[in-house]
DRENDO-1510 file (C-alpha; in Angstrom, 1 decimal, always signed):
<recs>
REC; n; res; u; v; w
REC; 1; MET; +0.1; +0.1; +0.0 .
REC; 2; ASN; +1.6; +3.8; -1.1 .
REC; 3; ALA; +1.0; +6.2; +1.9 .
REC; 4; ASP; +1.7; +9.7; +2.4 .
REC; 5; LEU; +1.5; +9.5; +5.9 .
REC; 6; VAL; +1.4; +6.9; +8.6 .
REC; 7; LEU; +0.1; +8.0; +12.3 .
REC; 8; ARG; +1.8; +5.8; +14.5 .
REC; 9; ASN; +0.7; +3.8; +18.1 .
REC; 10; VAL; -2.5; +6.0; +17.8 .
REC; 11; THR; -5.0; +5.3; +20.4 .
REC; 12; LEU; -8.5; +5.0; +19.4 .
REC; 13; PRO; -11.7; +5.9; +21.3 .
REC; 14; THR; -11.9; +2.2; +21.6 .
REC; 15; GLY; -8.9; +2.1; +23.8 .
REC; 16; ARG; -7.4; +0.3; +21.1 .
REC; 17; ARG; -4.0; +1.2; +19.7 .
REC; 18; ALA; -3.3; +0.9; +16.0 .
REC; 19; ASP; -1.7; +2.9; +13.0 .
REC; 20; ILE; -3.5; +5.3; +10.8 .
REC; 21; VAL; -2.2; +4.8; +7.2 .
REC; 22; VAL; -3.2; +7.9; +5.2 .
REC; 23; ALA; -3.1; +8.7; +1.2 .
REC; 24; ASP; -4.4; +11.8; -0.8 .
REC; 25; GLY; -6.0; +13.3; +2.0 .
REC; 26; ILE; -7.8; +10.2; +3.1 .
REC; 27; VAL; -7.7; +7.5; +5.7 .
REC; 28; ARG; -7.0; +4.2; +4.0 .
REC; 29; HIS; -6.2; +1.7; +6.6 .
REC; 30; VAL; -6.0; +1.6; +10.4 .
REC; 31; GLY; -3.9; -1.4; +11.6 .
REC; 32; ALA; -1.0; -3.0; +10.7 .
REC; 33; PRO; +2.1; -0.3; +10.1 .
REC; 34; VAL; +3.1; +0.2; +6.4 .
REC; 35; ARG; +6.0; +2.7; +5.1 .
REC; 36; ALA; +4.8; +6.1; +4.0 .
REC; 37; GLY; +6.4; +9.2; +3.1 .
REC; 38; GLU; +6.2; +10.5; +6.4 .
REC; 39; THR; +6.1; +9.3; +10.2 .
REC; 40; ILE; +4.6; +10.7; +13.3 .
REC; 41; ASP; +4.9; +8.8; +16.2 .
REC; 42; CYS; +1.7; +9.4; +18.3 .
REC; 43; THR; +3.0; +8.1; +22.0 .
REC; 44; GLY; +1.9; +9.9; +24.6 .
REC; 45; TYR; -0.4; +12.6; +22.4 .
REC; 46; THR; -4.3; +12.2; +22.6 .
REC; 47; CYS; -5.0; +12.1; +19.1 .
REC; 48; LEU; -8.5; +13.9; +18.2 .
REC; 49; PRO; -10.0; +13.9; +14.8 .
REC; 50; GLY; -9.8; +17.6; +13.1 .
REC; 51; ALA; -12.7; +20.1; +14.7 .
REC; 52; VAL; -15.7; +21.8; +12.7 .
REC; 53; ASP; -16.3; +25.3; +13.7 .
REC; 54; MET; -19.4; +25.9; +11.9 .
REC; 55; HIS; -19.4; +29.1; +13.5 .
REC; 56; VAL; -16.8; +31.9; +12.9 .
REC; 57; HIS; -16.5; +35.4; +11.5 .
REC; 58; MET; -13.6; +35.6; +9.6 .
REC; 59; ARG; -14.1; +39.5; +8.8 .
REC; 60; GLY; -11.8; +40.2; +5.6 .
REC; 61; GLY; -12.2; +42.9; +3.3 .
REC; 62; VAL; -13.2; +46.5; +4.8 .
REC; 63; GLN; -12.9; +44.6; +8.1 .
REC; 64; ALA; -9.5; +43.3; +7.6 .
REC; 65; GLU; -8.2; +45.0; +10.5 .
REC; 66; LYS; -10.1; +43.0; +13.0 .
REC; 67; GLU; -9.5; +39.2; +11.1 .
REC; 68; ASP; -8.9; +37.9; +7.6 .
REC; 69; TRP; -8.5; +34.8; +6.3 .
REC; 70; ARG; -5.0; +33.9; +6.6 .
REC; 71; THR; -4.7; +35.1; +10.5 .
REC; 72; GLY; -8.2; +33.7; +11.4 .
REC; 73; THR; -7.8; +30.2; +10.1 .
REC; 74; MET; -4.1; +30.2; +11.2 .
REC; 75; SER; -5.4; +31.0; +14.7 .
REC; 76; ALA; -8.1; +27.8; +14.2 .
REC; 77; VAL; -5.1; +25.1; +12.8 .
REC; 78; ALA; -3.5; +26.2; +16.3 .
REC; 79; GLY; -6.2; +25.3; +18.5 .
REC; 80; GLY; -7.0; +22.1; +16.3 .
REC; 81; VAL; -9.7; +23.2; +14.4 .
REC; 82; THR; -9.1; +22.1; +10.5 .
REC; 83; VAL; -12.4; +23.1; +9.1 .
REC; 84; VAL; -14.0; +26.5; +9.8 .
REC; 85; VAL; -17.8; +27.7; +8.5 .
REC; 86; ASP; -18.1; +31.4; +7.5 .
REC; 87; GLN; -21.1; +33.6; +8.7 .
REC; 88; PRO; -22.4; +35.8; +5.9 .
REC; 89; ASN; -23.0; +39.2; +8.2 .
REC; 90; THR; -20.0; +40.6; +6.1 .
REC; 91; VAL; -19.7; +44.0; +5.0 .
REC; 92; PRO; -21.3; +44.4; +3.0 .
REC; 93; PRO; -23.5; +41.1; +3.5 .
REC; 94; ILE; -23.7; +37.6; +1.3 .
REC; 95; THR; -27.1; +38.3; -0.3 .
REC; 96; THR; -26.2; +37.2; -3.8 .
REC; 97; PRO; -24.5; +34.3; -5.7 .
REC; 98; GLU; -22.0; +37.0; -7.1 .
REC; 99; LEU; -20.8; +38.2; -3.1 .
REC; 100; LEU; -20.9; +34.2; -2.0 .
REC; 101; ARG; -18.5; +33.7; -4.9 .
REC; 102; ALA; -16.3; +36.5; -4.5 .
REC; 103; ARG; -16.1; +35.4; -0.6 .
REC; 104; ILE; -15.5; +32.0; -1.7 .
REC; 105; ARG; -12.6; +33.4; -3.7 .
REC; 106; GLU; -11.3; +35.4; -1.0 .
REC; 107; ALA; -11.1; +32.5; +1.3 .
REC; 108; GLY; -8.9; +30.2; -1.3 .
REC; 109; GLU; -6.8; +32.8; -1.7 .
REC; 110; GLY; -5.9; +33.2; +2.1 .
REC; 111; ALA; -6.7; +30.0; +3.9 .
REC; 112; VAL; -4.7; +27.5; +5.7 .
REC; 113; CYS; -7.6; +24.5; +6.4 .
REC; 114; GLY; -10.7; +24.0; +5.3 .
REC; 115; PHE; -13.7; +26.5; +4.7 .
REC; 116; ALA; -17.2; +26.8; +4.0 .
REC; 117; VAL; -19.4; +30.0; +3.2 .
REC; 118; ASN; -23.0; +30.4; +4.4 .
REC; 119; ALA; -25.7; +32.5; +2.9 .
REC; 120; GLY; -27.2; +35.7; +4.1 .
REC; 121; VAL; -31.0; +35.6; +5.0 .
REC; 122; THR; -32.7; +38.7; +3.8 .
REC; 123; VAL; -35.9; +40.1; +2.6 .
REC; 124; ASP; -33.9; +40.7; -1.2 .
REC; 125; ALA; -31.1; +37.5; -1.1 .
REC; 126; ASP; -31.2; +35.3; -3.7 .
REC; 127; LEU; -31.4; +32.3; -1.8 .
REC; 128; ALA; -31.8; +30.2; -4.7 .
REC; 129; GLY; -28.8; +31.6; -6.3 .
REC; 130; MET; -26.5; +31.3; -3.4 .
REC; 131; ARG; -27.7; +27.7; -2.9 .
REC; 132; ASP; -26.6; +26.9; -6.6 .
REC; 133; ALA; -23.4; +28.8; -5.8 .
REC; 134; GLY; -22.5; +26.4; -3.1 .
REC; 135; ALA; -23.8; +28.2; +0.2 .
REC; 136; MET; -23.3; +26.0; +3.1 .
REC; 137; ALA; -26.1; +26.8; +5.1 .
REC; 138; PHE; -28.9; +29.8; +5.2 .
REC; 139; GLY; -27.7; +32.2; +8.2 .
REC; 140; GLU; -27.0; +32.8; +11.0 .
REC; 141; THR; -30.9; +34.0; +10.2 .
REC; 142; PHE; -31.4; +37.3; +12.9 .
REC; 143; ALA; -34.3; +36.7; +14.9 .
REC; 144; ALA; -33.1; +39.5; +17.1 .
REC; 145; PRO; -30.5; +42.7; +16.0 .
REC; 146; SER; -26.9; +41.8; +16.7 .
REC; 147; SER; -23.8; +43.2; +15.5 .
REC; 148; TYR; -23.7; +43.8; +11.4 .
REC; 149; GLY; -27.1; +41.8; +11.3 .
REC; 150; GLU; -30.6; +43.2; +11.2 .
REC; 151; GLY; -33.4; +41.5; +13.3 .
REC; 152; LEU; -36.0; +40.1; +10.9 .
REC; 153; ASP; -39.9; +40.9; +11.2 .
REC; 154; PRO; -41.5; +37.7; +12.6 .
REC; 155; GLU; -43.8; +37.1; +9.0 .
REC; 156; VAL; -40.7; +38.1; +6.8 .
REC; 157; LEU; -38.7; +35.6; +8.9 .
REC; 158; ARG; -41.9; +32.6; +7.9 .
REC; 159; GLU; -42.0; +33.6; +4.4 .
REC; 160; LEU; -38.1; +33.2; +4.2 .
REC; 161; PHE; -38.0; +30.5; +6.5 .
REC; 162; TYR; -40.5; +28.7; +3.7 .
REC; 163; ARG; -38.5; +29.5; +1.6 .
REC; 164; ILE; -35.1; +27.7; +2.2 .
REC; 165; HIS; -37.4; +24.6; +3.7 .
REC; 166; ALA; -38.3; +24.4; +0.0 .
REC; 167; LEU; -34.8; +24.6; -1.0 .
REC; 168; GLY; -33.7; +21.6; +1.2 .
REC; 169; GLY; -31.4; +24.2; +3.4 .
REC; 170; LEU; -30.6; +24.2; +6.6 .
REC; 171; ALA; -31.4; +27.5; +8.6 .
REC; 172; THR; -28.8; +28.1; +11.2 .
REC; 173; VAL; -30.9; +30.8; +13.9 .
REC; 174; HIS; -29.9; +33.5; +15.9 .
REC; 175; ALA; -32.7; +33.6; +18.5 .
REC; 176; GLU; -32.7; +36.7; +20.9 .
REC; 177; GLU; -35.6; +39.3; +22.3 .
REC; 178; VAL; -34.2; +42.5; +22.8 .
REC; 179; SER; -35.7; +45.5; +25.2 .
REC; 180; GLY; -35.3; +48.1; +28.0 .
REC; 181; PRO; -32.8; +50.9; +27.1 .
REC; 182; VAL; -29.4; +50.9; +25.6 .
REC; 183; PRO; -27.1; +48.7; +28.3 .
REC; 184; ALA; -24.3; +50.5; +30.1 .
REC; 185; THR; -22.9; +47.1; +32.3 .
REC; 186; LEU; -22.8; +43.9; +31.3 .
REC; 187; ALA; -25.9; +43.0; +34.0 .
REC; 188; ASP; -27.8; +45.4; +32.2 .
REC; 189; HIS; -26.7; +44.2; +29.0 .
REC; 190; ASP; -28.3; +40.4; +30.2 .
REC; 191; ARG; -31.4; +42.0; +30.8 .
REC; 192; ALA; -31.8; +43.2; +28.0 .
REC; 193; ARG; -31.4; +40.3; +26.2 .
REC; 194; SER; -32.2; +38.2; +28.5 .
REC; 195; GLY; -32.1; +34.3; +29.3 .
REC; 196; ALA; -35.7; +33.9; +29.6 .
REC; 197; GLY; -36.2; +36.5; +26.5 .
REC; 198; GLU; -34.2; +34.0; +24.4 .
REC; 199; ALA; -36.2; +30.7; +25.3 .
REC; 200; ARG; -39.0; +32.7; +24.2 .
REC; 201; ALA; -37.2; +33.7; +21.0 .
REC; 202; VAL; -36.5; +30.0; +20.3 .
REC; 203; GLN; -40.1; +29.0; +20.7 .
REC; 204; ALA; -41.6; +32.0; +18.7 .
REC; 205; VAL; -38.8; +30.3; +15.5 .
REC; 206; LEU; -40.3; +27.1; +16.1 .
REC; 207; ALA; -44.0; +28.5; +15.4 .
REC; 208; LEU; -42.9; +30.4; +12.3 .
REC; 209; ALA; -40.8; +27.5; +10.7 .
REC; 210; PRO; -42.3; +24.5; +8.8 .
REC; 211; ALA; -42.9; +21.7; +11.2 .
REC; 212; GLU; -40.3; +19.6; +8.8 .
REC; 213; MET; -37.8; +22.2; +8.4 .
REC; 214; ARG; -33.7; +21.3; +8.9 .
REC; 215; LEU; -33.2; +24.4; +12.1 .
REC; 216; HIS; -30.1; +24.7; +13.8 .
REC; 217; PHE; -29.9; +27.6; +17.0 .
REC; 218; CYS; -26.7; +29.1; +17.3 .
REC; 219; HIS; -24.8; +30.0; +20.3 .
REC; 220; LEU; -28.2; +29.3; +22.8 .
REC; 221; SER; -26.8; +30.1; +26.3 .
REC; 222; THR; -29.2; +28.9; +28.7 .
REC; 223; ALA; -30.4; +25.9; +29.6 .
REC; 224; ALA; -34.3; +26.6; +29.3 .
REC; 225; SER; -33.3; +27.9; +26.1 .
REC; 226; VAL; -31.7; +24.0; +25.2 .
REC; 227; ARG; -34.5; +22.5; +26.4 .
REC; 228; ALA; -36.9; +24.7; +24.1 .
REC; 229; ALA; -35.1; +24.0; +20.8 .
REC; 230; ARG; -35.9; +21.5; +18.8 .
REC; 231; GLY; -33.5; +20.7; +15.1 .
REC; 232; THR; -30.1; +20.8; +16.2 .
REC; 233; VAL; -28.3; +23.3; +19.2 .
REC; 234; GLU; -25.3; +24.8; +19.0 .
REC; 235; ALA; -23.4; +26.2; +22.3 .
REC; 236; THR; -20.4; +28.6; +22.7 .
REC; 237; PRO; -17.4; +28.0; +25.3 .
REC; 238; HIS; -17.8; +31.6; +26.7 .
REC; 239; HIS; -21.3; +30.5; +27.4 .
REC; 240; LEU; -20.1; +27.6; +29.2 .
REC; 241; PHE; -17.1; +28.9; +30.9 .
REC; 242; LEU; -17.3; +32.4; +31.2 .
REC; 243; SER; -20.2; +34.3; +33.3 .
REC; 244; HIS; -20.2; +38.2; +33.7 .
REC; 245; GLU; -19.4; +38.0; +36.8 .
REC; 246; MET; -16.1; +37.1; +36.4 .
REC; 247; PHE; -15.6; +40.9; +34.8 .
REC; 248; ASP; -15.4; +43.7; +36.0 .
REC; 249; PRO; -19.2; +45.6; +35.3 .
REC; 250; ASP; -18.0; +47.4; +32.2 .
REC; 251; ASP; -15.6; +45.5; +31.0 .
REC; 252; THR; -16.5; +45.3; +27.1 .
REC; 253; ARG; -14.1; +42.4; +26.4 .
REC; 254; ALA; -16.7; +40.4; +27.9 .
REC; 255; ARG; -20.1; +42.0; +25.8 .
REC; 256; VAL; -21.2; +39.3; +23.6 .
REC; 257; ASN; -24.4; +38.6; +21.9 .
REC; 258; PRO; -25.8; +36.3; +23.4 .
REC; 259; PRO; -25.0; +38.1; +26.7 .
REC; 260; LEU; -23.0; +36.1; +29.1 .
REC; 261; ARG; -25.2; +35.2; +32.1 .
REC; 262; ASP; -24.7; +34.8; +35.8 .
REC; 263; GLU; -22.8; +32.0; +37.0 .
REC; 264; GLU; -26.0; +29.7; +38.3 .
REC; 265; THR; -26.7; +30.3; +34.4 .
REC; 266; ARG; -23.6; +29.2; +33.0 .
REC; 267; ARG; -23.5; +26.4; +35.6 .
REC; 268; GLY; -27.4; +25.3; +34.4 .
REC; 269; LEU; -26.4; +25.0; +31.0 .
REC; 270; TRP; -23.8; +22.6; +31.5 .
REC; 271; SER; -26.5; +20.6; +32.8 .
REC; 272; CYS; -27.4; +20.1; +29.1 .
REC; 273; TRP; -24.4; +19.3; +28.0 .
REC; 274; ASP; -25.8; +15.6; +26.6 .
REC; 275; ARG; -28.3; +17.7; +24.9 .
REC; 276; ILE; -26.1; +20.1; +23.0 .
REC; 277; ASP; -25.1; +18.5; +19.5 .
REC; 278; VAL; -21.9; +20.9; +18.6 .
REC; 279; ILE; -19.7; +23.2; +20.2 .
REC; 280; ALA; -19.3; +26.4; +17.9 .
REC; 281; SER; -16.5; +29.4; +19.0 .
REC; 282; ASP; -18.6; +32.4; +17.8 .
REC; 283; HIS; -15.4; +33.7; +16.8 .
REC; 284; ALA; -16.1; +37.2; +16.2 .
REC; 285; PRO; -13.1; +39.6; +16.9 .
REC; 286; HIS; -12.8; +43.0; +17.0 .
REC; 287; THR; -10.0; +45.1; +17.9 .
REC; 288; VAL; -8.9; +46.2; +21.1 .
REC; 289; PRO; -9.7; +49.9; +20.2 .
REC; 290; GLU; -12.7; +49.2; +19.2 .
REC; 291; LYS; -13.4; +47.4; +22.8 .
REC; 292; ALA; -11.8; +49.9; +24.4 .
REC; 293; LEU; -14.9; +52.4; +23.4 .
REC; 294; PRO; -17.8; +53.0; +26.1 .
REC; 295; PHE; -19.4; +50.1; +27.4 .
REC; 296; ASP; -22.6; +51.5; +25.1 .
REC; 297; ALA; -20.3; +52.1; +22.1 .
REC; 298; ALA; -18.4; +49.0; +22.0 .
REC; 299; PRO; -19.3; +46.5; +19.9 .
REC; 300; SER; -20.2; +42.5; +20.8 .
REC; 301; GLY; -18.1; +39.7; +19.8 .
REC; 302; ILE; -15.1; +38.1; +21.1 .
REC; 303; PRO; -12.4; +35.9; +19.7 .
REC; 304; GLY; -12.6; +32.3; +20.2 .
REC; 305; VAL; -11.6; +29.5; +17.2 .
REC; 306; GLU; -8.2; +29.0; +18.7 .
REC; 307; THR; -9.1; +28.3; +22.5 .
REC; 308; MET; -12.7; +26.3; +22.3 .
REC; 309; VAL; -11.0; +22.6; +21.3 .
REC; 310; PRO; -8.2; +23.6; +24.4 .
REC; 311; LEU; -10.5; +24.8; +27.4 .
REC; 312; LEU; -12.6; +21.2; +26.0 .
REC; 313; MET; -9.6; +19.6; +26.8 .
REC; 314; ALA; -8.6; +20.7; +29.6 .
REC; 315; ALA; -12.1; +20.3; +31.0 .
REC; 316; HIS; -11.9; +16.7; +30.0 .
REC; 317; ARG; -8.1; +16.4; +32.1 .
REC; 318; ARG; -10.2; +17.7; +34.7 .
REC; 319; GLY; -13.1; +14.7; +34.7 .
REC; 320; GLN; -15.4; +17.1; +33.6 .
REC; 321; ILE; -16.8; +16.0; +29.8 .
REC; 322; THR; -15.1; +13.1; +28.5 .
REC; 323; LEU; -13.5; +12.4; +25.5 .
REC; 324; SER; -16.1; +10.8; +23.2 .
REC; 325; SER; -18.1; +13.8; +23.9 .
REC; 326; VAL; -15.5; +16.3; +22.8 .
REC; 327; ILE; -15.0; +14.7; +19.6 .
REC; 328; GLU; -18.6; +14.1; +18.8 .
REC; 329; LYS; -19.7; +18.0; +20.1 .
REC; 330; THR; -16.7; +19.4; +17.9 .
REC; 331; ALA; -15.9; +16.8; +14.8 .
REC; 332; TRP; -18.4; +14.2; +13.8 .
REC; 333; ARG; -21.8; +16.2; +14.7 .
REC; 334; PRO; -21.0; +19.1; +13.2 .
REC; 335; ALA; -19.7; +17.2; +10.0 .
REC; 336; ALA; -22.9; +15.0; +10.2 .
REC; 337; ILE; -25.1; +18.2; +10.2 .
REC; 338; LEU; -23.4; +20.4; +7.3 .
REC; 339; GLY; -23.2; +16.8; +5.1 .
REC; 340; ILE; -18.9; +16.8; +4.5 .
REC; 341; LEU; -17.1; +13.9; +5.0 .
REC; 342; ARG; -16.3; +13.1; +8.6 .
REC; 343; ALA; -12.6; +13.5; +9.9 .
REC; 344; GLY; -12.1; +10.6; +11.7 .
REC; 345; PHE; -10.2; +6.7; +12.6 .
REC; 346; GLU; -11.7; +4.6; +10.0 .
REC; 347; PRO; -11.0; +3.8; +6.7 .
REC; 348; GLY; -12.7; +6.4; +3.5 .
REC; 349; ASP; -12.4; +9.4; +6.2 .
REC; 350; ARG; -11.6; +12.6; +5.9 .
REC; 351; ALA; -7.3; +12.9; +7.1 .
REC; 352; ASP; -7.6; +15.4; +9.4 .
REC; 353; PHE; -6.1; +15.2; +12.9 .
REC; 354; ALA; -4.7; +17.1; +16.0 .
REC; 355; LEU; -2.2; +15.8; +18.8 .
REC; 356; TYR; -2.5; +17.0; +22.0 .
REC; 357; PRO; +0.1; +16.8; +24.9 .
REC; 358; ASP; -1.0; +16.0; +28.1 .
REC; 359; GLU; +0.5; +19.4; +29.4 .
REC; 360; VAL; -2.0; +21.8; +30.8 .
REC; 361; THR; -1.2; +25.3; +30.3 .
REC; 362; ARG; -2.5; +28.7; +30.5 .
REC; 363; ILE; -4.3; +30.5; +27.6 .
REC; 364; ASP; -1.7; +34.1; +26.8 .
REC; 365; PRO; -3.2; +36.2; +24.9 .
REC; 366; SER; -0.3; +37.0; +23.3 .
REC; 367; SER; +0.9; +33.4; +22.0 .
REC; 368; LEU; -2.6; +33.5; +19.9 .
REC; 369; HIS; -2.4; +34.1; +16.5 .
REC; 370; ALA; -6.2; +36.0; +16.2 .
REC; 371; LYS; -5.2; +39.7; +14.6 .
REC; 372; CYS; -7.4; +41.3; +17.6 .
REC; 373; GLY; -4.5; +40.3; +19.9 .
REC; 374; TRP; -6.8; +39.7; +22.8 .
REC; 375; SER; -9.0; +36.8; +24.9 .
REC; 376; PRO; -11.4; +36.7; +27.6 .
REC; 377; PHE; -10.0; +33.3; +28.6 .
REC; 378; GLU; -6.6; +34.9; +29.8 .
REC; 379; GLY; -5.7; +32.4; +32.4 .
REC; 380; PHE; -8.0; +30.0; +31.8 .
REC; 381; ASP; -6.4; +26.5; +32.0 .
REC; 382; ALA; -6.0; +24.7; +27.9 .
REC; 383; VAL; -4.4; +21.9; +26.3 .
REC; 384; PHE; -3.3; +22.9; +22.6 .
REC; 385; PRO; -1.8; +20.6; +20.1 .
REC; 386; GLU; +1.7; +20.1; +19.4 .
REC; 387; VAL; +0.8; +18.8; +15.7 .
REC; 388; VAL; -2.5; +19.1; +13.5 .
REC; 389; ILE; -2.7; +17.5; +10.2 .
REC; 390; VAL; -5.1; +18.8; +7.6 .
REC; 391; HIS; -6.0; +16.9; +4.4 .
REC; 392; GLY; -3.1; +14.2; +5.1 .
REC; 393; GLU; -0.3; +17.0; +5.5 .
REC; 394; ARG; +1.4; +18.2; +8.2 .
REC; 395; ALA; -0.2; +21.9; +8.6 .
REC; 396; TYR; +1.2; +23.1; +12.0 .
REC; 397; THR; +3.8; +21.6; +14.5 .
REC; 398; CYS; +4.7; +23.3; +17.9 .
REC; 399; GLY; +3.9; +26.7; +16.7 .
REC; 400; GLU; +5.3; +26.5; +13.1 .
REC; 401; TYR; +3.3; +26.1; +10.2 .
REC; 402; GLY; +3.1; +23.9; +6.9 .
REC; 403; GLU; +1.6; +24.3; +3.9 .
REC; 404; ALA; -1.8; +25.9; +3.4 .
REC; 405; CYS; -4.4; +23.5; +2.3 .
REC; 406; PRO; -7.3; +26.0; +1.7 .
REC; 407; ALA; -9.9; +23.2; +0.5 .
REC; 408; TRP; -13.7; +24.6; +0.1 .
REC; 409; TYR; -17.0; +22.7; +1.3 .
REC; 410; PRO; -19.5; +23.3; -0.8 .
REC; 411; GLY; -23.2; +22.8; +0.4 .
REC; 412; GLN; -25.5; +20.0; -1.1 .
REC; 413; GLY; -26.9; +22.3; -3.3 .
REC; 414; PHE; -23.9; +22.9; -4.8 .
REC; 415; LEU; -22.9; +19.3; -4.8 .
REC; 416; SER; -26.3; +18.2; -6.3 .
REC; 417; GLN; -26.6; +20.6; -9.3 .
REC; 418; ASP; -26.6; +18.6; -12.6 .
REC; 419; ASN; -23.9; +20.1; -14.0 .
REC; 420; LYS; -21.6; +19.5; -11.1 .
</recs>
């Protein structure tokens, strides 16, 4: 058997130890060793499939000072993420096939790992055209306003849901209620976009959508919201690991939509761990000067693609969660929801892997790769990968990057076209 890469002495999720043989970016054999162009000994490492972060905002274009495709995907790879799904509330928003194709070209020129791009959901968006052009999913669909996204009227939302359903599409939904005065503190922000309002917004979305529609709820932040949802559910590391009580009241670094909740609510979200389908970062970087604005003027959003899996791996080391659940929620379940080939340990799987050492470290923003240069997780325990494999190639080793592998993952609408 000809092989490009062999990962030797991999401990599989079953506990069995085996060699993983890779050729042309695909796992070809699991078992006895063979000769290969490169061999990596995985003894002493935990080998995980590359994560799929199905909710990132890679900025770029006129917002390149915040992040661009190169820095954003370098950050992803350094955190064990090998596929990212970009959201369409860019500047300008992605609402036409032409804008979608331009975004895909921009990603292809800068990314160092796999990527997909979602379609914007607005009144005048060309939904069918973007499906045919390769949009992975529809949304983040805003049931409430957020950074660079306008909330949609319920009747408009109903009509758009029916159009997406008729196209066979997946709608990813930002569900919130917004009320009260402009917030001046993190607690005010929590009240203005309350957890109870989020759960009501989830229920309202379900009432508007066709019963059989494919729905995915983004960044749910409370146990009540998770329990109210049907379809698939996403939670973020910042809602799992951070509460607004951990910060000074007016610390804008912790301002994000949905807001960080109080400590009791944060702990309650963990009680729904088994119901949560996907962990995604909602990586939404803003510059330090933007975050230094007064609270009522500072933008909402935090960086997180590089720290997502390392935080979960530290939680696993503490005995808080199982390794199999980390794999399921960061790699296998998002791949299944999106309809892309999963990374894994079986012949035919995508050969994306990350090797994590036993060492637990502390998050230091100066060592991260996001362009914005800060993190709300500073000082938190984390386990960062030392080696990351993308499409069967060594993409990252102890801070050094290898050859970029910017593979585009189109949506099912594009793949089903007769001319494809």
